C-alpha positions as CSV (number, residue, x, y, z in Angstrom):
1,M,154.9,88.2,90.8
2,T,152.8,91.2,91.9
3,L,154.4,94.0,93.8
4,P,152.6,95.3,96.8
5,M,151.0,98.8,96.3
6,K,151.5,101.6,98.7
7,K,148.4,102.4,100.8
8,L,146.9,105.6,99.5
9,P,145.2,108.1,101.8
10,R,141.4,107.9,101.8
11,Q,141.2,111.3,100.0
12,L,143.9,112.6,97.9
13,P,144.4,116.3,98.0
14,L,143.4,117.4,94.5
15,T,143.6,121.2,94.2
16,N,142.8,121.4,90.5
17,G,139.4,119.8,90.6
18,R,138.2,116.6,89.2
19,L,139.2,114.9,86.0
20,L,136.9,115.1,83.0
21,R,136.9,112.6,80.1
22,L,136.3,113.7,76.5
23,P,132.5,113.3,76.4
24,A,132.2,115.5,79.5
25,V,134.5,118.2,78.0
26,C,132.6,118.2,74.8
27,E,129.3,118.6,76.7
28,L,130.7,121.4,78.9
29,T,132.3,123.4,76.1
30,G,129.8,122.6,73.3
31,L,132.8,121.7,71.1
32,G,133.4,118.5,69.2
33,R,136.3,116.1,69.6
34,S,138.2,117.3,66.6
35,M,137.9,120.9,67.5
36,I,139.1,120.2,71.1
37,Y,142.2,118.4,69.8
38,L,142.9,121.1,67.2
39,L,142.6,124.0,69.7
40,E,144.8,122.0,72.1
41,S,147.5,121.5,69.5
42,Q,147.4,125.2,68.8
43,G,147.9,126.0,72.5
44,S,144.5,127.6,72.7
45,F,142.9,124.9,75.0
46,P,144.0,123.3,78.2
47,Q,146.3,120.3,77.9
48,R,145.0,116.9,78.5
49,I,146.5,114.6,81.1
50,K,147.3,111.0,80.4
51,I,145.7,108.9,83.1
52,T,146.4,105.5,81.7
53,E,148.1,104.0,78.7
54,R,145.0,104.6,76.6
55,A,142.9,107.2,78.5
56,V,143.2,110.9,78.8
57,A,141.3,113.6,80.8
58,W,141.2,117.3,81.4
59,L,141.1,119.2,84.7
60,E,137.6,120.6,85.3
61,N,138.9,123.9,86.8
62,E,141.1,124.5,83.7
63,I,138.1,123.8,81.3
64,R,135.9,126.1,83.3
65,A,138.6,128.8,83.4
66,W,138.9,128.5,79.6
67,I,135.2,128.9,79.2
68,A,135.2,132.0,81.4
69,K,138.1,133.5,79.4
70,R,136.2,132.9,76.2
71,I,133.2,134.7,77.6
72,E,135.3,137.6,78.8
73,Q,137.0,137.9,75.4
74,T,133.6,137.9,73.7
75,R,131.7,140.2,76.0
76,G,134.6,142.3,77.3
77,R,134.1,141.9,81.0
78,P,134.9,139.2,83.7
79,Q,132.1,136.8,84.4
80,K,130.8,135.4,87.6
81,L,129.9,131.7,87.4
82,T,127.4,130.1,89.8
83,A,127.2,126.4,90.1
84,I,123.6,125.1,90.7
85,Q,122.9,121.6,91.5
86,G,119.5,120.2,92.3
87,G,118.0,123.6,92.4
88,A,120.3,124.8,95.3
89,E,123.1,127.2,94.6
90,Q,126.3,125.7,95.9
91,R,129.0,128.3,95.2
92,T,129.8,131.4,93.2
93,L,133.2,131.8,91.5
94,D,134.2,135.4,90.8
95,L,136.5,135.3,87.8
96,S,137.5,139.0,87.8
């Protein structure tokens, strides 16, 4: 017997950005799988979210904030990130 599912709104309010799977996190950070899991276990990387029984993901905003923090720690000043897609600047995020 299948239970009826509640109807979900067309768009769920997601304030923390989209979910990234491991390959996208690796590409965005430049880190490998083992290093991501090691840093996470040490509390130095954003925690993953279990999205199904066998799948996990990370919040994009948390990953980007982690990258910005690493840049700031290395260079000693807050960074301004600009997202560019298709040659057109979409938004600037001031991380100071």
